[in-house]
N, C-alpha and C positions, 0 to 999 in steps of 0.2 A: 587499363594496362599501360597506356602511355605515361600516366602519372607515376605508376609504380617503377617503370624503367628509369624515368628521370630521377626519382628519389634514390633508387639503388645506385645509379651512376654518381650522384652527388655524395652519397654516403661513402662510396669507394674512394672518391677524391679526398674527403675529409679524413677518413681513417688511414689514408696513406701518409698522413703527417702534414699535408698541405694546409697553410693558413686558411681560416674560415673565409676571410675576404677574397682570397685568391680562388678558392673552390667555387664560391657563389658567383663571383664575377666571370670566371671561365665558363661555367655552365650556362649562365645567362647570355653571355656573348655568343656562344655556340648556337644556342636555341634561337636567338634573335636573327643571327645571320642565316640560319637554315630556313627560317620562316619568311623573313622580310628581305633577305639578300643584301642587307646593309646594317650598319651599327651606328649610324650618325646620331641617333637619339640618346646615346648613352650619357653624354655630358649633360644634357638638359635634365634627364632623369636624376642624375647624381646631385646636381645643384638644387633641384626642386625638393629632394628628400632632406637635404641638410639646411635648407632655408626655412627653418621652423623655429620659432621663438622658444618653444618648450625645451628644445635641446640645450639651451643655456644652463639649465639646472644640472646637467650631468657634470660639467667641469666644476661647478660651484660646490655640489655635494662631495665630489671627489677631493677637491682641495680642502674642504672642511675636515674630511676624514684623515687626510695626511697630516694636517696641522695638529689635530687632536692626538694622533698616534705619536708624533715626534715630541709633543709637549709632555709626554710621559705621565698622563693623568690616570692611566689604567690601573696602576697599583693602588691609588687612593680609592678609585671606584670599586675595585674588588674588595679592599679592606672594609669599606663602608657596608657593602652588602653582606660580607661575611660576618661582620659584627652583629648584624640583625638576626641571623639565622644559624650561627655556629653551634648552638646548643641543641638543635634539632637532630634527629637521626638522619644521616646523609646530609648534614648541614653544609659541608663543603661542596657536595654535588649541587645542592639547591643554590648555593651562592654562585657557583659557576654558571648555572642556567640563567639566574637573574642578571648576572654581570653581562652575559652574552646578550640578553634581551635589551638591556640599556645600551650597550655598546653598538648593537645592531641598529638602534634608533639614532646613533651618531654617525656610524661609518657607512651604512648602506651596503656593506660587502660581507659576504659569508666567509670568504677566505681570510680577509683581514680580521674578522671577529674571532675565528678559530685560532689564528696565529697569535694575535695579541693577548687574548684571554688565556689561551693555553700555556703561554710562557709563564704566567703567574700561577695558574690553577693546578697544572699537572704536578709540579714539584710538591705543592702543598698537600695534595691528595695522597701522593705516595708517602709523604712524611707521616701522615696520620693513619696509615694502615689500609687505605683503599686498594682493592685489587687493581693491578695495573690496567687490565683491559677495561675496567669500569671507568677509570680516570680518562683513558683515551677516548672512550665512547661518548661520555657526556660532553666533552669539549668539541669533538667532531660534530655531534648532533646539535649542540647549542649554537655552534657557529653558523649552522644553516639558517638560523632565524634572521640573518642579515638579508636574505632574499625576501622574506615575508613581511617583516616589520619595517615600516617606512622610516626614513627615505630609502628606497631600494633601486639600485641601478637597473636590474632586470625588469622591474615594474615600469620604469621610465621607458625602456626600449619597447616593451610590449605596448605601452600606451601610445607611443609615437607610431609604431607599425600599424596598430589597429585603430588609430584615431580615437582612442578612448581617453576620457578625462584623467590626467595624472592625479589630480586632487581626489577624485572619486576612488581611484585605485589605492592611493595611500590610506584614505580613511577606511576603505574596505578591508585592508590587510591588518588593521589594528586588532580587532577582536579575535580573528583566527590565529594571529601571531601569539596573543596572550593565552589563548586556549592551548596551543601546542606547548608553550612554555610551562603552563600549569600541568599538563600531562607529564612532561619531562620531570618536573619537580616532585610530583606525587610518586612517580616511579623511583626517584632517588631515595625518598623517605621510606617507601615500602621495602625496597631492596636492602636498605641499611638497617632497618629496625631490629632485625634478629641477628645481626653480624657483630659478634663480640670482639672481633679483631680490629674493628674501626674505633679509634679513640674519640670519645665524646668530649667536647670542650665545654667548659662552664659558660653559663649565660653571661653575656657582656654586661658590664655595669653601665648605668646611664652616662657616667663620665667618659667611659671608653667609646660608647656609641656617639656621644656628642662630639668627641674629638675627631673621630674618623668622618662623621657627617660634615663637619665644618670644612674639612679638607676636600671633600668630594662634592660639595653642594653646587659648585659652578658647572662641572660637566653634567651633573644630574639635571640641571636646568635647561640644557640644550634641547632634549626631546620635547618637553612641554612648550618651549619657545617655538619650535618648528611646527609641531603638529597642532598645538593650541592656536597658533596664529592662523593656520590654514582652516581649522574647524570654525573659528569665530569670524572668518572672513577678512582678517587683517592682511593676510598674505595670499597671493596665488602660489602655486607650487614653485615657480621660478623665483618669485620674490622671497619665499621661505628659504630657498637654497642660498640666496644672497645674504639674508639675515643670519643664517646659520654659519656661513663662512666668516662673516665679520665677527660674530660672537666667538667663534673658535679662535680666531687670531687674538681677540681681546683677552680671552682666558689664558692662552698660551703666553702672551707677552706681558699683560698687566697683572695677572693673578699668579700664575706659576713662574713667570719670568725664566722660562726654560727654553724658549725658542730663539735660537741664534739666527743671524742673517743667512748663514750658510744653510741651516735647516729650512728656513723659509723658502729660499730659492730651490732647494732640493724638493720641497713639497710642490712648488709650482712646476718644476720640471717633470716630476712623476705624474702630476695632473695632466700636463700636456701630452705625455706619452700614453697614458691610459685613455684619455679622451680621443686622441687621434686614432688609436686602435679601434675603439668602439664606433667612431664615425665611419671609418673605412669598412667595418663589418656592416654597418647600417646601409652604406651605399651598395655593397654587394647584395644585401637582402632586397633592396629596392629594385635593382636590376633583375634579380631572380623573380621577384613578384611580378614585375612588368612582363617578363617572358612568359610566365605562367598564364597571365591574363590574356596575352596575345594568342596563346594556344587554347584558350577557353577551358583550361583544366579545372579551375575553381567552379565554373558554371556547370561543367560536366559532373563534378562531385555533388553539387546541389541537386542536379537532376537524378543522380543515382540514389541519393538519400531519400528524395521525394518518392521515387519509384518503389523503393523497398519499404516505405512506410515506417521508417525508423523514428521513434519518438525522441524527445530531447534527452531524457535520462539515459536511454540505451546508447544514444550517440555519444554522450559525455563519457559513459563507462568505457566504450570502445576506444575513444581518443585517449583517455587517461591510461588505459592499459598499454596502448602504443607508445605513449610518452615515457612510461616507466621503462619500457624496453630500450627506447632511444637513449634514455638517461644513463644507461649502463655503458654507453659507448661514446656519446657526444657531450660537449660542454653545454652548459645551460643557455648561453647566448645563442649558440648555433640552433638549439631546439626551438627557441622562441622565434628566431628569424626565418627558419625554414618552414615551420608548421603554421604560423599565424596567417600569412597571406593565403595559404591554401584553404584553411578552415573558416575564415571570416564569413564568406558568403553563406556557407552552410549554417553557421551559428545564427546569422541574421534570419535565414529562412525558417529555422526551427524556433525562433523567438528566445534564444538563449542570451541572457544579459552578459555583455562583454566584460563587465567588472566582476561578476560572479565567476565567469569562466577564467578570467585573468588570475584571480586569487587561487582558484583550484590549480591552475597551471603552476603558480609559484610554489604551492605545497608539494606538487609533484616534482618540481625542480629541486626542492630541498632533498627529496629522496635521492635524486640523481647525484647529489654531492656526497652521499655516504654509501652508495651501492657500488660494489666492484663490477668490472675491473677499472673503471675510469672515474672513481669518486674523488673529486679534487680535495675535499676536506680530509679524506683518509690519508692522502699523501702529505698534506700539510702537517698533520699530527705525527706521522712517521718521521717527517723531516725535523721537527722541533724536539722530539723525544727519543729519536733513534730506536724506535720500537719495531719489532717484527710486524709486518703489515697484517698478518693473520690475527694478531692480538687487537689491532685497531679495528679491524672488520668485526671481530667477535664482540667487542664492546659496543659498536655502533648499531648492530642489528636490532636489539630491542627497541631502540629509538626509531628505527625505520618502521616498525610495526605501530608505534605510537603515532607517527606521522600519518599512516594509513587510517588510523582511527580519526584523527583530525580531519583528513580529507573526506571521510564518510560523513562526519558531522556537518561539514560545510555543504556537502551534497544534499543531505537530508533537510538541513535548516539553512536555506539561502539567506535568511535575515541576519545570520552571523556576519555575513559580508555586507549586505545591502542596507542594514539599519542605519549605520552612521552616515554613509553618503546620502541616504534619503532624508535623514534628520536635518542635514545642512543644505539639502537641495543642490548638491555639488555635482554638476554634470549629469544629473539623472532626471 
């Protein structure tokens, strides 16, 4: 009952429009003062949470994404993928999903993926007769892959909060991410196969494919560099972020020659702004987690789960259902940082692998991005297309069901997540 009251109080603070860091910090400060009568430990807790080497990868991956976006490579990326599949039924939809998949492995951000790919893809799909809601839906859903396909900012945050290997989480997200992208692509083909209003383009010639692939080869090499380097043990997650940032600057400056000094410093400034925001939220979550520990609330949850005799699968199903509901109202970062400290002891007691749970959490957070009323990607698509929000929601709902299928597949076959991390013995 005490835990429920605390969570309800925190939700009220966050839903009032208060910044996540402020809400977490105020709640934690109040709880600590009520229990201990002093708050002298706050500074030490904040420093301890930020004094973590792994956190270096957040600004590096963020900087890499900003540089790639400003270097304007996305048009070449989309053209290359479109050239390969444009003759398929729903070829533009498939090209959008594949472009989102590749860009997600560069940017690590769902919102950035939806915004960047949507700017190129939505006008193209409208031009060739795609229903407007279908065009909006596939971009909104494809953008969510930025959470699941590494490098992923939310994965890094979950890994830091839960003390789980970032490398294992990144490897664990690859196959489920590709599975969800495959489900999206199959749906695009099936839905378009019998639609005579959509214009079918001729198969691209080898000369056309060769031309667009030559222009896009450099950005296409970034994901293999980062993930391949990690898989074969060349890089740690943090070193991979550094290598990716250097490669992004090289591509933008030496290959595309499109990054000015002004844009370089804008990328650095945006990186500092984003990283500072995330670190402040992380400090708030650390304070909140410490307050919960002092109150023994995670331990009480473990005792309750043990007393009820709830098994791992039942517990996961309950938690996933709760997170679906939370995702309708809270941002993904808030959900990670609020729920993880509470659930970790129970996950450990039930023998639930934190990498497996983390990837299921990411899929669930993908759902949060396209479920109203607070689905961030829905508002991104509305913003870049000036579409009625109801059309964006209508287009995204079939993809929400496909994500649920992907979540069930990961629940039934844990090796979809754990096979790659086990094969490289990365943190497992």
